[in-house]
C-alpha positions in Angstrom: 121.2 118.8 100.6 122.7 117.9 97.2 124.0 114.7 98.7 120.4 113.8 99.5 119.5 113.9 95.8 121.6 111.0 94.7 120.0 108.0 93.0 117.5 106.2 95.2 117.8 102.7 93.7 121.3 102.2 95.2 120.0 102.4 98.7 119.0 99.3 100.6 115.4 99.4 102.0 114.9 99.6 105.8 111.8 98.1 107.4 109.8 95.0 108.1 109.3 93.4 104.8 106.9 93.3 101.9 103.7 93.5 103.9 101.9 96.9 104.5 101.9 98.8 107.7 103.1 102.0 109.3 106.2 104.2 109.0 107.0 106.5 111.9 109.8 108.8 113.1 110.7 112.3 114.0 111.2 115.3 111.7 113.2 118.3 112.9 114.6 121.6 111.6 118.2 121.5 110.7 121.0 123.8 111.8 120.6 126.0 108.8 117.1 127.0 110.0 116.6 129.3 113.0 114.6 127.4 115.6 111.3 128.6 116.9 107.9 127.5 118.1 106.6 125.5 121.1 106.1 122.0 119.9 104.4 120.2 117.0 101.8 117.6 116.3 100.9 115.8 113.2 97.5 116.1 111.6 95.4 113.2 110.3 97.1 111.7 107.2 95.6 113.0 103.9 96.2 111.3 100.6 97.0 113.8 97.8 97.1 111.9 94.5 99.4 114.3 92.8 101.8 114.6 95.7 101.1 118.3 95.4 101.2 120.5 98.4 98.7 123.2 99.3 99.8 126.8 99.2 98.0 130.0 99.8 98.5 133.8 100.2 97.8 135.9 103.2 96.7 139.5 102.6 99.2 142.0 104.0 98.1 143.8 107.1 98.5 147.6 107.1 100.4 149.1 109.9 98.6 151.4 112.3 97.5 154.5 110.3 96.6 158.0 111.3 93.0 159.1 110.7 90.8 162.1 110.9 89.3 162.4 114.4 85.5 162.4 114.4 85.1 161.3 110.7 83.7 158.0 109.4 83.1 156.6 105.9 79.9 154.7 105.9 78.3 152.6 103.2 74.6 152.0 103.8 72.7 149.0 102.6 70.5 149.6 99.4 67.2 151.1 100.4 68.5 152.1 103.9 70.3 155.3 103.1 69.1 158.0 105.5 67.6 161.2 104.0 70.2 163.9 103.6 68.3 166.1 106.1 67.9 163.2 108.6 69.5 163.4 112.0 71.9 160.5 112.6 72.8 159.6 116.2 75.4 157.2 117.7 76.6 157.0 121.3 74.6 160.0 122.1 76.3 162.1 119.5 74.9 163.7 116.4 76.7 163.1 113.1 76.5 165.5 110.2 76.8 164.7 106.6 80.1 166.1 105.1 79.4 164.8 101.6 78.4 161.9 99.5 81.3 159.9 98.1 81.5 158.5 94.6 80.6 155.0 95.7 77.0 154.2 95.8 75.2 154.7 99.1 78.5 155.9 100.7 78.8 159.0 102.8 81.5 160.8 104.8 80.1 161.7 108.3 81.4 163.8 111.0 80.8 164.1 114.8 82.0 166.7 117.2 84.5 164.6 119.1 88.1 165.6 120.0 89.9 162.3 120.4 90.7 159.1 118.6 89.1 156.9 121.3 85.7 158.5 120.9 86.1 158.1 117.1 86.8 154.4 117.5 83.7 154.0 119.7 81.6 155.7 117.0 83.1 153.3 114.4 82.2 150.3 116.6 78.6 151.6 116.9 78.2 152.0 113.2 79.6 148.6 112.4 76.9 147.0 114.5 74.0 148.7 112.7 71.7 146.6 110.5 71.5 149.4 107.9 75.2 149.6 107.3 77.2 147.4 104.9 80.5 148.7 106.3 82.1 151.6 108.1 85.7 152.6 108.4 87.8 155.4 109.7 88.9 158.2 107.4 92.5 157.2 107.2 95.3 159.7 106.4 97.7 158.3 103.7 101.1 159.6 103.0 103.5 159.4 100.1 106.3 156.9 100.5 109.0 158.5 102.5 111.4 160.3 100.3 114.5 162.1 101.6 115.1 165.6 100.6 118.9 165.2 99.9 119.9 167.2 96.9 121.1 164.3 94.7 118.6 161.7 95.8 116.7 161.9 92.4 119.9 160.4 90.9 120.0 157.4 93.2 118.0 155.1 91.0 119.4 152.2 92.9 117.2 152.8 96.0 113.8 152.6 94.3 115.2 149.5 92.5 115.2 147.7 95.8 112.0 149.3 97.1 113.7 151.5 99.7 111.2 154.4 99.7 108.5 151.9 100.8 110.9 150.4 103.4 111.6 153.8 104.9 107.9 154.2 105.7 108.5 151.1 107.9 111.9 151.8 109.4 114.6 154.5 108.8 117.1 152.9 111.1 116.4 155.2 114.1 114.3 152.8 116.2 117.5 151.4 117.9 121.2 152.2 117.4 123.1 150.0 114.9 126.8 150.2 114.2 128.0 149.2 110.7 131.8 148.6 110.3 133.0 149.4 106.8 136.3 147.5 106.4 137.8 149.3 103.5 140.2 152.2 102.6 139.2 154.4 105.5 137.0 157.5 105.6 136.8 161.1 104.5 135.7 162.4 107.9 135.3 166.0 106.6 132.8 165.1 103.9 129.5 166.8 104.7 127.6 163.6 104.1 129.3 162.0 107.2 128.4 164.8 109.6 127.3 163.1 112.8 127.6 159.6 111.3 131.1 158.4 112.4 132.3 156.4 115.4 136.0 156.3 116.3 137.6 153.8 114.0 141.1 152.4 113.5 143.8 152.2 110.8 145.1 148.6 110.6 147.5 149.1 107.7 150.9 148.0 109.1 153.1 149.0 106.1 153.7 152.8 106.1 154.3 152.9 102.3 151.0 151.1 101.7 149.3 153.3 104.3 150.3 156.5 102.5 149.9 158.5 105.7 153.5 158.5 107.0 153.0 155.8 109.6 151.7 152.4 110.4 148.8 151.3 112.6 147.1 154.0 114.6 143.7 155.2 115.7 143.2 157.5 112.7 141.2 155.8 109.9 141.3 158.9 107.7 141.7 158.0 104.0 144.7 160.0 102.4 144.0 158.4 99.0 145.3 155.2 97.5 146.9 156.7 94.3 149.8 159.0 95.3 150.1 161.8 92.8 146.7 160.9 91.2 143.0 160.7 92.0 142.3 158.5 94.9 139.4 156.1 94.8 138.1 156.9 98.3 136.4 153.6 98.0 135.6 153.3 101.7 133.8 156.6 101.8 131.8 155.7 98.7 130.8 152.4 100.4 130.1 154.1 103.7 127.9 156.7 102.0 125.6 154.0 100.6 125.3 152.3 104.0 124.5 155.4 106.0 125.3 158.9 104.6 123.6 161.7 106.5 120.1 161.6 105.1 117.1 163.9 104.9 119.1 167.0 105.6 118.8 168.8 102.3 122.2 168.1 100.8 124.3 165.4 99.3 123.0 161.9 98.9 120.9 159.6 101.0 122.1 156.4 102.8 120.2 153.2 103.1 120.0 153.4 106.9 119.3 156.9 108.1 120.1 156.1 111.7 123.1 153.7 111.5 126.5 154.8 112.6 129.6 154.1 110.6 132.7 152.4 112.2 135.5 153.1 109.7 138.1 150.4 109.7 141.0 151.1 107.4 142.7 148.0 105.9 143.3 149.0 102.2 145.8 151.5 101.0 148.2 151.9 98.1 148.0 148.6 96.2 145.4 147.0 98.4 145.7 145.4 101.8 147.1 142.3 103.4 145.2 139.3 104.8 146.8 139.9 108.2 145.7 143.5 108.4 142.2 142.7 107.1 141.7 139.7 109.5 142.7 142.0 112.4 140.2 144.5 111.2 137.4 141.9 111.1 138.1 140.7 114.6 138.4 144.2 116.0 135.3 145.4 114.3 133.3 142.6 116.0 134.7 143.6 119.4 137.4 140.9 119.7 140.8 141.6 121.2 143.7 142.4 118.8 147.2 142.5 120.1 148.6 146.0 120.4 145.3 147.6 119.5 143.0 149.3 122.0 139.7 147.6 122.5 136.8 148.6 120.2 134.2 150.4 122.4 131.6 150.1 119.6 131.4 146.5 118.3 129.7 146.3 115.0 126.4 144.5 114.6 126.9 144.6 110.9 130.2 144.3 109.0 130.6 145.2 105.3 133.5 144.0 103.2 133.6 145.4 99.7 136.9 143.8 99.1 138.5 140.5 98.2 140.6 138.5 95.8 141.0 135.1 94.3 141.1 132.0 96.5 138.7 129.7 98.2 137.8 130.1 101.9 138.1 126.3 102.3 141.8 126.6 101.3 142.5 129.6 103.6 141.2 128.6 107.0 142.5 132.0 108.5 139.6 133.7 106.7 137.0 131.2 107.8 138.2 131.3 111.4 138.0 135.1 111.5 134.5 135.1 110.0 133.5 132.4 112.5 134.8 134.3 115.4 133.2 137.6 114.3 129.9 135.8 113.7 130.0 134.2 117.1 130.2 137.7 118.6 127.0 138.5 116.9 128.3 140.5 113.8 126.3 140.0 110.6 128.9 140.0 107.8 128.1 141.1 104.3 130.6 140.7 101.4 130.9 141.6 97.8 130.9 138.7 95.3 133.6 140.1 93.1 133.8 141.8 89.7 135.4 139.2 87.5 132.3 137.7 85.8 133.4 134.4 87.3 132.1 131.9 89.8 132.1 133.6 93.2 133.2 130.3 94.9 136.7 131.1 93.8 137.0 134.4 95.7 137.7 135.5 99.2 135.7 136.4 101.4 132.7 135.8 99.1 133.3 132.0 99.3 133.3 131.9 103.1 130.4 130.4 105.0 128.8 132.7 107.5 128.9 135.8 105.2 126.0 137.1 103.1 127.5 137.2 99.6 126.1 139.9 97.2 126.1 140.1 93.5 125.3 143.2 91.5 122.5 144.3 89.2 122.0 147.3 86.9 119.1 149.6 86.2 117.0 146.9 84.4 117.4 144.5 87.3 119.7 142.3 85.2 123.0 141.0 86.6 125.7 143.6 85.9 128.1 142.3 83.2 131.1 142.2 85.6 129.3 140.6 88.6 130.5 137.2 89.8 127.8 134.6 90.0 127.2 131.0 91.0 126.2 128.8 93.9 127.8 131.1 96.5 125.6 134.1 95.6 123.0 134.7 98.3 121.3 137.7 96.9 121.7 140.5 94.4 121.6 144.3 95.0 122.1 147.4 92.8 125.7 147.8 91.7 125.3 149.6 88.4 126.8 149.7 85.0 128.7 152.9 84.2 129.1 151.9 80.5 125.6 153.0 79.7 122.8 155.5 80.6 119.7 153.3 80.2 117.6 155.4 82.6 118.2 158.6 80.6 119.2 160.8 83.6 122.2 162.1 81.8 124.7 160.2 83.9 126.4 156.9 83.7 124.3 154.2 85.5 126.5 153.9 88.5 125.8 154.1 92.2 126.2 157.7 93.5 128.0 158.3 96.8 130.6 160.6 98.4 134.3 160.9 97.4 136.8 163.8 97.2 138.3 165.5 94.1 142.0 165.5 94.7 142.9 168.2 92.2 141.4 170.9 94.5 140.4 169.0 97.6 136.7 169.6 97.1 134.3 167.0 98.6 132.1 165.7 95.8 130.0 162.7 94.8 130.7 160.1 92.1 129.0 157.3 90.2 130.9 154.0 90.8 130.0 150.5 89.7 130.8 147.1 91.2 129.7 144.4 93.6 131.5 146.7 96.1 128.6 149.1 95.6 126.0 146.3 95.8 127.2 144.9 99.1 126.6 148.1 101.2 123.1 148.2 99.9 122.5 144.9 101.7 124.6 145.9 104.7 122.4 149.0 105.1 119.3 147.0 104.7 120.4 144.6 107.4 121.1 147.6 109.6 117.4 148.7 109.0 116.3 145.2 109.9 118.5 145.1 113.0 117.2 148.5 114.1 113.7 147.2 113.8 114.5 144.0 115.6 117.7 144.3 117.7 117.9 140.6 118.4 118.2 139.8 114.6 120.8 137.1 114.0 122.8 136.3 110.9 120.7 133.2 110.0 117.5 135.2 110.5 118.7 138.0 108.3 119.9 135.7 105.6 116.6 133.7 105.6 114.5 136.9 105.4 116.6 138.4 102.6 116.3 135.2 100.6 112.6 134.6 101.3 111.7 138.2 100.3 114.1 138.7 97.3 112.7 139.0 93.8 114.1 136.1 91.7 115.9 136.9 88.5 115.1 134.9 85.4 117.9 133.1 83.6 117.7 135.9 81.0 118.1 138.6 83.7 120.8 136.6 85.4 122.6 136.4 82.0 123.4 132.8 82.9 122.0 129.4 81.8 120.4 129.0 85.3 118.6 131.7 87.3 120.1 130.1 90.5 123.5 131.6 89.5 122.0 134.9 90.9 121.0 133.4 94.2 117.6 134.2 95.6 117.4 137.4 93.5 117.3 141.1 93.9 116.7 142.2 97.5 113.4 143.8 98.3 113.8 146.2 101.3 110.1 146.8 101.9 109.3 143.1 101.8 112.2 142.3 104.1 111.0 144.8 106.7 107.4 143.5 106.4 108.5 140.0 107.0 107.8 138.4 110.4 110.2 139.4 113.2 112.0 136.3 112.5 111.8 133.8 109.6 109.2 131.1 110.0 111.5 128.7 111.8 108.9 126.2 112.7 107.5 123.1 111.2 103.9 124.4 111.0 102.7 124.0 107.4 105.4 121.5 106.5 104.2 118.6 104.3 105.6 115.2 104.7 105.5 112.6 102.0 105.6 108.8 101.9 106.4 108.3 98.3 105.8 104.7 97.0 108.9 104.3 95.0 108.9 102.7 91.5 112.5 101.7 90.7 111.9 101.1 87.0 110.8 104.7 86.4 112.6 106.3 89.4 109.3 108.0 90.4 106.4 107.7 92.8 103.1 105.9 92.5 100.7 108.6 93.7 97.9 106.0 94.2 100.0 104.3 97.0 101.6 107.4 98.4 100.5 109.4 101.4 100.9 113.0 102.7 100.9 114.5 106.2 100.7 118.2 107.1 102.2 119.4 110.3 99.6 121.6 112.0 101.3 123.3 115.0 104.4 125.3 115.6 107.6 123.5 116.6 111.1 122.7 115.6 110.7 119.0 116.1 107.6 116.7 115.8 106.7 113.0 115.6 105.0 111.7 112.5 103.3 108.5 111.4 102.1 107.2 108.1 99.5 104.5 108.6 98.1 101.7 106.5 100.7 101.9 103.8 100.8 99.2 101.0 103.8 96.9 101.0 106.8 98.1 99.1 109.6 100.7 99.2 109.0 104.3 100.2 111.0 107.6 100.0 110.2 109.7 103.1 110.7 113.4 102.7 109.3 116.8 103.7 109.1 120.3 102.4 107.8 123.7 103.4 106.9 126.4 101.0 108.0 129.2 103.3 107.3 132.1 100.9 104.0 130.5 99.7 104.7 131.0 96.0 103.8 127.5 95.0 107.4 126.5 94.0 110.4 125.1 95.7 113.0 127.8 95.7 115.6 129.6 97.9 114.4 130.1 101.4 112.1 127.1 101.5 112.8 124.0 103.6 113.5 120.5 102.2 114.7 117.2 103.7 114.9 113.5 102.9 115.3 110.5 105.2 118.9 109.5 104.5 121.5 106.9 105.4 125.2 107.6 104.9 124.4 110.8 103.1 122.1 109.2 100.5 118.3 109.0 100.3 117.2 105.7 101.8 114.3 103.5 100.9 112.0 102.5 103.7 109.5 99.6 104.0 106.3 99.7 106.1 106.9 98.5 109.7 109.9 100.8 110.1 110.1 103.2 113.1 112.7 105.7 114.1 112.8 107.1 110.5 114.1 110.4 111.6 115.2 113.2 109.3 115.8 117.0 109.2 114.7 119.8 106.9 117.4 122.2 105.7 117.2 125.7 104.1 117.1 125.5 100.4 119.7 127.9 98.8 119.7 129.4 95.4 122.4 126.9 94.5 120.4 123.8 95.4 116.9 124.9 94.6 116.8 124.0 90.9 118.5 120.6 91.3 116.2 119.8 94.3 113.1 120.8 92.3 114.3 118.7 89.3 114.6 115.7 91.6 111.2 116.2 93.1 109.6 116.6 89.7 111.2 113.3 88.6 109.7 111.6 91.6 106.3 113.0 90.8 106.2 111.9 87.2 
């Protein structure tokens, strides 16, 4: 997309000359956008002098709620309120007055019925009455779902991403989801992993690095990565965030209450090798690894809270492994890194096909250590243990299971890092996958971006807010999003921008706009009656309907040889695609569009 934003004046116009006429072609969704819909048509051209595009908001629809059988709340029209001693009848049933409500002319009524169907019929009857302004069921509301785990009140990081609201929609138990945690292994005896673990594997080849007396085997138990000292038990801490045993009165809560953990041990004393990690990725996804038994529980989600310096483009082994795991259907989530540097210089954060996660602290600011830049997709809570801003008496880290090596007691500890942020997103993806088992990587990424809460440049602690990707994930919004991202052209606006070379901008008086009105992943278009001259043809869709071009929206220009091309009336076959706008490209794309609209 950035290539499409190069200078327009350098491009030779295509078309029939200086006279006016039509420009037509085909617009399609690019490979970065999940396809959907059943075909598209173009509405009648509409001239919008400011080249602005219409946006709007749709009210959220409540999910089906429980209600009190036999009760209705009814507001009568002024002057039509029945006497308190009057007999009210509906569907052959007598309704009694329970009480007047605080709203004017509003009463709570009750009928002697025993089932919801009869109550709904009563509601229908009252809605049709001429003396009634409105009638509704007496819904039963509940507090947002809150687990009863002992230390949940210290898990500030869950409300930060709206998890309590999300758990009202999905706890991860609708369908089984397996999350592979590729890390230091697992503390299988920790009480927060009771009933949560699947048979994993230890991929560490070097016995001294493994610290368990042997090389590869089917035991992913974490013996500690600091011989003679306190182990980090990093993998257990990460796994606890993804899916610790939840709502059972002890320990901490996990993001997904229903997900199962597949522990894959690749890191030991001093870290882990690429060869071992790559095998761990492939095996986790259900691919064959030489000398290792087949994985009977391929992971739908893979978390990698690990990495090091290097670019994925320079290390094709990593990209190949990610590609193969992705092709098997695994959605891969990776930590951005903790160097306060550009994430594009780190593995696996820089790989395409992974959801790269930066870290935030209690205020919603980027954590001071978190990597940043164009490769960040979203942010999630990672903490900052140097402070106690929330005043709970503990360092502002992420709380999760480990073991105290001095006496072998299983405990919980506050850690900080993008390693802690990544499993928040992996757990959220598991919730999304539980709700919609067919969820793909591209769908998950699009939903996460479209529903994230953008960080300002101040909160991102960078000159540009785009260095923090689409922003802080919002679990409730992600689960309320459509079953798939709006991968159709419906609502896309197409622009024929009459190009003024001297000012590098558009003349709104000679420009036209079309709006695509039906679903589809490809549609014809035609601008009619254009004035003679040069035009820039482009399209955009404000997917999240916030009135701004940002990450998760769609944008595309007609291009030739990678550059935006000028088109003259009389041209046909002016075909182009829309691509997903990322956090990295949004600000530059918006700047370019604003320059055209001067």
